[in-house]
PyMOL commands that place a pseudoatom at each C-alpha (Angstrom):
pseudoatom trace, name=CA, resn=MET, resi=1, chain=A, elem=C, hetatm=0, pos=[2.121, -12.588, -12.992]
pseudoatom trace, name=CA, resn=THR, resi=2, chain=A, elem=C, hetatm=0, pos=[2.222, -14.565, -9.671]
pseudoatom trace, name=CA, resn=GLU, resi=3, chain=A, elem=C, hetatm=0, pos=[2.862, -18.201, -9.810]
pseudoatom trace, name=CA, resn=LYS, resi=4, chain=A, elem=C, hetatm=0, pos=[0.964, -19.163, -6.608]
pseudoatom trace, name=CA, resn=GLN, resi=5, chain=A, elem=C, hetatm=0, pos=[-2.094, -21.339, -7.302]
pseudoatom trace, name=CA, resn=PRO, resi=6, chain=A, elem=C, hetatm=0, pos=[-3.992, -23.187, -4.643]
pseudoatom trace, name=CA, resn=ALA, resi=7, chain=A, elem=C, hetatm=0, pos=[-5.326, -26.531, -5.653]
pseudoatom trace, name=CA, resn=LYS, resi=8, chain=A, elem=C, hetatm=0, pos=[-8.849, -26.018, -6.758]
pseudoatom trace, name=CA, resn=LEU, resi=9, chain=A, elem=C, hetatm=0, pos=[-11.216, -27.604, -9.262]
pseudoatom trace, name=CA, resn=TYR, resi=10, chain=A, elem=C, hetatm=0, pos=[-12.333, -24.232, -10.616]
pseudoatom trace, name=CA, resn=TYR, resi=11, chain=A, elem=C, hetatm=0, pos=[-11.224, -20.571, -10.366]
pseudoatom trace, name=CA, resn=SER, resi=12, chain=A, elem=C, hetatm=0, pos=[-13.388, -17.525, -10.559]
pseudoatom trace, name=CA, resn=ILE, resi=13, chain=A, elem=C, hetatm=0, pos=[-12.693, -14.861, -13.149]
pseudoatom trace, name=CA, resn=GLY, resi=14, chain=A, elem=C, hetatm=0, pos=[-11.462, -12.479, -10.439]
pseudoatom trace, name=CA, resn=GLU, resi=15, chain=A, elem=C, hetatm=0, pos=[-8.992, -15.130, -9.100]
pseudoatom trace, name=CA, resn=VAL, resi=16, chain=A, elem=C, hetatm=0, pos=[-7.752, -15.779, -12.600]
pseudoatom trace, name=CA, resn=ALA, resi=17, chain=A, elem=C, hetatm=0, pos=[-7.223, -12.031, -13.267]
pseudoatom trace, name=CA, resn=ALA, resi=18, chain=A, elem=C, hetatm=0, pos=[-5.378, -11.677, -9.958]
pseudoatom trace, name=CA, resn=MET, resi=19, chain=A, elem=C, hetatm=0, pos=[-2.997, -14.428, -10.942]
pseudoatom trace, name=CA, resn=PHE, resi=20, chain=A, elem=C, hetatm=0, pos=[-1.975, -12.547, -14.089]
pseudoatom trace, name=CA, resn=ASP, resi=21, chain=A, elem=C, hetatm=0, pos=[-2.352, -9.043, -12.588]
pseudoatom trace, name=CA, resn=VAL, resi=22, chain=A, elem=C, hetatm=0, pos=[-4.887, -8.090, -15.299]
pseudoatom trace, name=CA, resn=ASN, resi=23, chain=A, elem=C, hetatm=0, pos=[-8.425, -6.762, -15.419]
pseudoatom trace, name=CA, resn=THR, resi=24, chain=A, elem=C, hetatm=0, pos=[-11.294, -9.222, -15.551]
pseudoatom trace, name=CA, resn=SER, resi=25, chain=A, elem=C, hetatm=0, pos=[-12.315, -7.611, -18.950]
pseudoatom trace, name=CA, resn=LEU, resi=26, chain=A, elem=C, hetatm=0, pos=[-9.047, -8.860, -20.412]
pseudoatom trace, name=CA, resn=ILE, resi=27, chain=A, elem=C, hetatm=0, pos=[-9.855, -12.412, -19.192]
pseudoatom trace, name=CA, resn=ARG, resi=28, chain=A, elem=C, hetatm=0, pos=[-13.345, -12.237, -20.881]
pseudoatom trace, name=CA, resn=PHE, resi=29, chain=A, elem=C, hetatm=0, pos=[-11.831, -10.808, -24.041]
pseudoatom trace, name=CA, resn=TRP, resi=30, chain=A, elem=C, hetatm=0, pos=[-9.320, -13.552, -24.293]
pseudoatom trace, name=CA, resn=GLU, resi=31, chain=A, elem=C, hetatm=0, pos=[-11.959, -16.105, -23.663]
pseudoatom trace, name=CA, resn=LYS, resi=32, chain=A, elem=C, hetatm=0, pos=[-13.729, -14.815, -26.808]
pseudoatom trace, name=CA, resn=GLU, resi=33, chain=A, elem=C, hetatm=0, pos=[-10.668, -14.572, -28.958]
pseudoatom trace, name=CA, resn=PHE, resi=34, chain=A, elem=C, hetatm=0, pos=[-9.050, -18.012, -27.970]
pseudoatom trace, name=CA, resn=ASP, resi=35, chain=A, elem=C, hetatm=0, pos=[-11.095, -21.135, -28.555]
pseudoatom trace, name=CA, resn=VAL, resi=36, chain=A, elem=C, hetatm=0, pos=[-8.727, -23.082, -26.105]
pseudoatom trace, name=CA, resn=ILE, resi=37, chain=A, elem=C, hetatm=0, pos=[-10.470, -21.228, -23.175]
pseudoatom trace, name=CA, resn=LYS, resi=38, chain=A, elem=C, hetatm=0, pos=[-13.775, -22.905, -22.296]
pseudoatom trace, name=CA, resn=PRO, resi=39, chain=A, elem=C, hetatm=0, pos=[-15.001, -21.839, -18.964]
pseudoatom trace, name=CA, resn=HIS, resi=40, chain=A, elem=C, hetatm=0, pos=[-17.900, -23.713, -17.197]
pseudoatom trace, name=CA, resn=LYS, resi=41, chain=A, elem=C, hetatm=0, pos=[-20.783, -21.449, -16.143]
pseudoatom trace, name=CA, resn=ASN, resi=42, chain=A, elem=C, hetatm=0, pos=[-22.790, -21.960, -13.007]
pseudoatom trace, name=CA, resn=ARG, resi=43, chain=A, elem=C, hetatm=0, pos=[-26.471, -21.315, -12.693]
pseudoatom trace, name=CA, resn=LYS, resi=44, chain=A, elem=C, hetatm=0, pos=[-25.941, -17.592, -12.249]
pseudoatom trace, name=CA, resn=GLY, resi=45, chain=A, elem=C, hetatm=0, pos=[-23.743, -17.431, -15.380]
pseudoatom trace, name=CA, resn=ASN, resi=46, chain=A, elem=C, hetatm=0, pos=[-20.458, -16.750, -13.480]
pseudoatom trace, name=CA, resn=ARG, resi=47, chain=A, elem=C, hetatm=0, pos=[-17.439, -18.172, -15.304]
pseudoatom trace, name=CA, resn=LEU, resi=48, chain=A, elem=C, hetatm=0, pos=[-15.609, -20.904, -13.641]
pseudoatom trace, name=CA, resn=PHE, resi=49, chain=A, elem=C, hetatm=0, pos=[-12.140, -21.729, -15.072]
pseudoatom trace, name=CA, resn=SER, resi=50, chain=A, elem=C, hetatm=0, pos=[-10.616, -25.080, -14.790]
pseudoatom trace, name=CA, resn=PRO, resi=51, chain=A, elem=C, hetatm=0, pos=[-6.857, -25.535, -14.075]
pseudoatom trace, name=CA, resn=ALA, resi=52, chain=A, elem=C, hetatm=0, pos=[-6.443, -26.477, -17.854]
pseudoatom trace, name=CA, resn=ASP, resi=53, chain=A, elem=C, hetatm=0, pos=[-8.023, -23.108, -18.642]
pseudoatom trace, name=CA, resn=VAL, resi=54, chain=A, elem=C, hetatm=0, pos=[-5.431, -21.407, -16.234]
pseudoatom trace, name=CA, resn=ASP, resi=55, chain=A, elem=C, hetatm=0, pos=[-2.590, -23.263, -18.013]
pseudoatom trace, name=CA, resn=ASN, resi=56, chain=A, elem=C, hetatm=0, pos=[-3.863, -22.014, -21.278]
pseudoatom trace, name=CA, resn=PHE, resi=57, chain=A, elem=C, hetatm=0, pos=[-4.081, -18.363, -19.930]
pseudoatom trace, name=CA, resn=HIS, resi=58, chain=A, elem=C, hetatm=0, pos=[-0.318, -18.873, -18.942]
pseudoatom trace, name=CA, resn=LEU, resi=59, chain=A, elem=C, hetatm=0, pos=[0.503, -19.591, -22.531]
pseudoatom trace, name=CA, resn=ILE, resi=60, chain=A, elem=C, hetatm=0, pos=[-1.571, -16.768, -23.872]
pseudoatom trace, name=CA, resn=TYR, resi=61, chain=A, elem=C, hetatm=0, pos=[-0.101, -14.328, -21.373]
pseudoatom trace, name=CA, resn=HIS, resi=62, chain=A, elem=C, hetatm=0, pos=[3.285, -15.420, -22.284]
pseudoatom trace, name=CA, resn=LEU, resi=63, chain=A, elem=C, hetatm=0, pos=[2.738, -15.036, -25.998]
pseudoatom trace, name=CA, resn=VAL, resi=64, chain=A, elem=C, hetatm=0, pos=[0.876, -11.856, -25.951]
pseudoatom trace, name=CA, resn=LYS, resi=65, chain=A, elem=C, hetatm=0, pos=[2.149, -9.887, -22.863]
pseudoatom trace, name=CA, resn=GLU, resi=66, chain=A, elem=C, hetatm=0, pos=[5.832, -11.155, -22.641]
pseudoatom trace, name=CA, resn=LYS, resi=67, chain=A, elem=C, hetatm=0, pos=[6.690, -11.961, -26.256]
pseudoatom trace, name=CA, resn=GLY, resi=68, chain=A, elem=C, hetatm=0, pos=[4.550, -9.240, -27.600]
pseudoatom trace, name=CA, resn=MET, resi=69, chain=A, elem=C, hetatm=0, pos=[2.680, -11.345, -30.326]
pseudoatom trace, name=CA, resn=THR, resi=70, chain=A, elem=C, hetatm=0, pos=[-0.562, -10.176, -31.739]
pseudoatom trace, name=CA, resn=LEU, resi=71, chain=A, elem=C, hetatm=0, pos=[-3.717, -11.858, -30.812]
pseudoatom trace, name=CA, resn=LYS, resi=72, chain=A, elem=C, hetatm=0, pos=[-4.012, -13.442, -34.264]
pseudoatom trace, name=CA, resn=GLY, resi=73, chain=A, elem=C, hetatm=0, pos=[-0.402, -14.575, -34.065]
pseudoatom trace, name=CA, resn=ALA, resi=74, chain=A, elem=C, hetatm=0, pos=[-0.741, -16.121, -30.678]
pseudoatom trace, name=CA, resn=ALA, resi=75, chain=A, elem=C, hetatm=0, pos=[-3.972, -17.956, -31.704]
pseudoatom trace, name=CA, resn=ALA, resi=76, chain=A, elem=C, hetatm=0, pos=[-2.150, -19.330, -34.803]
pseudoatom trace, name=CA, resn=GLN, resi=77, chain=A, elem=C, hetatm=0, pos=[0.867, -20.301, -32.671]
pseudoatom trace, name=CA, resn=LEU, resi=78, chain=A, elem=C, hetatm=0, pos=[-1.415, -22.137, -30.223]
pseudoatom trace, name=CA, resn=LYS, resi=79, chain=A, elem=C, hetatm=0, pos=[-3.291, -23.950, -33.089]
pseudoatom trace, name=CA, resn=GLU, resi=80, chain=A, elem=C, hetatm=0, pos=[-0.228, -24.799, -35.389]
pseudoatom trace, name=CA, resn=ARG, resi=81, chain=A, elem=C, hetatm=0, pos=[2.542, -25.382, -32.891]
pseudoatom trace, name=CA, resn=ARG, resi=82, chain=A, elem=C, hetatm=0, pos=[0.938, -26.030, -29.518]
pseudoatom trace, name=CA, resn=GLU, resi=83, chain=A, elem=C, hetatm=0, pos=[3.438, -28.620, -28.194]
pseudoatom trace, name=CA, resn=ASP, resi=84, chain=A, elem=C, hetatm=0, pos=[6.426, -26.521, -29.370]
pseudoatom trace, name=CA, resn=THR, resi=85, chain=A, elem=C, hetatm=0, pos=[5.001, -23.508, -27.646]
pseudoatom trace, name=CA, resn=GLU, resi=86, chain=A, elem=C, hetatm=0, pos=[4.299, -25.327, -24.442]
pseudoatom trace, name=CA, resn=GLN, resi=87, chain=A, elem=C, hetatm=0, pos=[7.871, -26.680, -24.342]
pseudoatom trace, name=CA, resn=ARG, resi=88, chain=A, elem=C, hetatm=0, pos=[9.436, -23.212, -24.943]
pseudoatom trace, name=CA, resn=PHE, resi=89, chain=A, elem=C, hetatm=0, pos=[7.176, -21.744, -22.215]
pseudoatom trace, name=CA, resn=ILE, resi=90, chain=A, elem=C, hetatm=0, pos=[8.285, -24.408, -19.802]
pseudoatom trace, name=CA, resn=ILE, resi=91, chain=A, elem=C, hetatm=0, pos=[11.919, -23.766, -20.564]
pseudoatom trace, name=CA, resn=ILE, resi=92, chain=A, elem=C, hetatm=0, pos=[11.636, -20.135, -20.206]
pseudoatom trace, name=CA, resn=LYS, resi=93, chain=A, elem=C, hetatm=0, pos=[9.767, -20.560, -17.055]
pseudoatom trace, name=CA, resn=ARG, resi=94, chain=A, elem=C, hetatm=0, pos=[12.438, -22.712, -15.439]
pseudoatom trace, name=CA, resn=LEU, resi=95, chain=A, elem=C, hetatm=0, pos=[15.191, -20.303, -16.669]
pseudoatom trace, name=CA, resn=LYS, resi=96, chain=A, elem=C, hetatm=0, pos=[13.489, -17.494, -14.928]
pseudoatom trace, name=CA, resn=LEU, resi=97, chain=A, elem=C, hetatm=0, pos=[13.328, -19.479, -11.703]
pseudoatom trace, name=CA, resn=VAL, resi=98, chain=A, elem=C, hetatm=0, pos=[17.063, -20.209, -11.991]
pseudoatom trace, name=CA, resn=LYS, resi=99, chain=A, elem=C, hetatm=0, pos=[17.740, -16.489, -12.641]
pseudoatom trace, name=CA, resn=GLU, resi=100, chain=A, elem=C, hetatm=0, pos=[15.844, -15.510, -9.588]
pseudoatom trace, name=CA, resn=GLU, resi=101, chain=A, elem=C, hetatm=0, pos=[17.565, -18.120, -7.454]
pseudoatom trace, name=CA, resn=LEU, resi=102, chain=A, elem=C, hetatm=0, pos=[20.958, -16.898, -8.581]
pseudoatom trace, name=CA, resn=LEU, resi=103, chain=A, elem=C, hetatm=0, pos=[20.158, -13.396, -7.936]
pseudoatom trace, name=CA, resn=ALA, resi=104, chain=A, elem=C, hetatm=0, pos=[18.923, -14.246, -4.500]
pseudoatom trace, name=CA, resn=ILE, resi=105, chain=A, elem=C, hetatm=0, pos=[22.102, -16.179, -3.846]
pseudoatom trace, name=CA, resn=ARG, resi=106, chain=A, elem=C, hetatm=0, pos=[24.171, -13.120, -5.065]
pseudoatom trace, name=CA, resn=ALA, resi=107, chain=A, elem=C, hetatm=0, pos=[22.235, -10.790, -2.824]
pseudoatom trace, name=CA, resn=ARG, resi=108, chain=A, elem=C, hetatm=0, pos=[22.687, -13.124, 0.195]
pseudoatom trace, name=CA, resn=LEU, resi=109, chain=A, elem=C, hetatm=0, pos=[26.440, -13.116, -0.517]
pseudoatom trace, name=CA, resn=GLY, resi=110, chain=A, elem=C, hetatm=0, pos=[26.457, -9.293, -0.735]
pseudoatom trace, name=CA, resn=SER, resi=111, chain=A, elem=C, hetatm=0, pos=[28.209, -9.410, -4.005]
pseudoatom trace, name=CA, resn=ASP, resi=112, chain=A, elem=C, hetatm=0, pos=[27.882, -6.504, -6.411]
pseudoatom trace, name=CA, resn=PRO, resi=113, chain=A, elem=C, hetatm=0, pos=[29.344, -6.981, -10.022]
pseudoatom trace, name=CA, resn=GLU, resi=114, chain=A, elem=C, hetatm=0, pos=[30.864, -3.436, -9.925]
pseudoatom trace, name=CA, resn=ASP, resi=115, chain=A, elem=C, hetatm=0, pos=[32.542, -4.141, -6.713]
pseudoatom trace, name=CA, resn=ARG, resi=116, chain=A, elem=C, hetatm=0, pos=[34.164, -7.291, -8.144]
pseudoatom trace, name=CA, resn=ASP, resi=117, chain=A, elem=C, hetatm=0, pos=[35.296, -5.301, -11.142]
pseudoatom trace, name=CA, resn=ASN, resi=118, chain=A, elem=C, hetatm=0, pos=[36.828, -2.649, -9.209]
pseudoatom trace, name=CA, resn=ALA, resi=119, chain=A, elem=C, hetatm=0, pos=[38.508, -4.896, -6.857]
pseudoatom trace, name=CA, resn=ALA, resi=120, chain=A, elem=C, hetatm=0, pos=[40.091, -6.767, -9.791]
pseudoatom trace, name=CA, resn=ASP, resi=121, chain=A, elem=C, hetatm=0, pos=[41.744, -3.454, -10.828]
pseudoatom trace, name=CA, resn=GLU, resi=122, chain=A, elem=C, hetatm=0, pos=[43.340, -2.879, -7.468]
pseudoatom trace, name=CA, resn=PRO, resi=123, chain=A, elem=C, hetatm=0, pos=[46.949, -3.672, -6.972]
pseudoatom trace, name=CA, resn=GLY, resi=124, chain=A, elem=C, hetatm=0, pos=[47.315, -6.796, -4.666]
pseudoatom trace, name=CA, resn=SER, resi=125, chain=A, elem=C, hetatm=0, pos=[43.799, -8.032, -5.398]
pseudoatom trace, name=CA, resn=ALA, resi=126, chain=A, elem=C, hetatm=0, pos=[42.968, -11.603, -5.241]
pseudoatom trace, name=CA, resn=ALA, resi=127, chain=A, elem=C, hetatm=0, pos=[42.107, -11.760, -8.954]
pseudoatom trace, name=CA, resn=PRO, resi=128, chain=A, elem=C, hetatm=0, pos=[44.944, -13.588, -10.790]
pseudoatom trace, name=CA, resn=ASP, resi=129, chain=A, elem=C, hetatm=0, pos=[46.101, -12.356, -14.253]
pseudoatom trace, name=CA, resn=ASN, resi=130, chain=A, elem=C, hetatm=0, pos=[46.214, -15.901, -15.519]
pseudoatom trace, name=CA, resn=PRO, resi=131, chain=A, elem=C, hetatm=0, pos=[43.584, -18.014, -14.034]
pseudoatom trace, name=CA, resn=ILE, resi=132, chain=A, elem=C, hetatm=0, pos=[44.414, -21.655, -13.339]
pseudoatom trace, name=CA, resn=ILE, resi=133, chain=A, elem=C, hetatm=0, pos=[42.323, -24.074, -15.323]
pseudoatom trace, name=CA, resn=PHE, resi=134, chain=A, elem=C, hetatm=0, pos=[41.710, -27.557, -13.794]
pseudoatom trace, name=CA, resn=GLN, resi=135, chain=A, elem=C, hetatm=0, pos=[41.066, -30.501, -16.078]
for i in range(1, 135): cmd.bond("trace and resi %d" % i, "trace and resi %d" % (i + 1))
show_as sticks, trace
zoom trace
């Protein structure tokens, strides 16, 4: 799932499917299964999804694909505990970003956890047996 979204009023079904790396058929299926998704249709009948619809797809994707909930369970969760679900999703999203940033910092520093563990076992290593705790 990619997070890049250009600021648009409406997104085509292909754009929404690309955002979540899923087929357009899954987007159509979720539209039928979840009443929170209400796309506009142009004169040709093409679906046009608003940013609010995309946000709802984020929640649905999180519940179904990432948490492994059933469609009925995800629909019930969105109806009964929408605010709680949104807050948890936001927290998880932020934690994932923090984790990515920390991993990027570790990669830039060239630090490998196994190297640190092995270095601590070597005689004369900089790792003290009794770490100093500052208060």
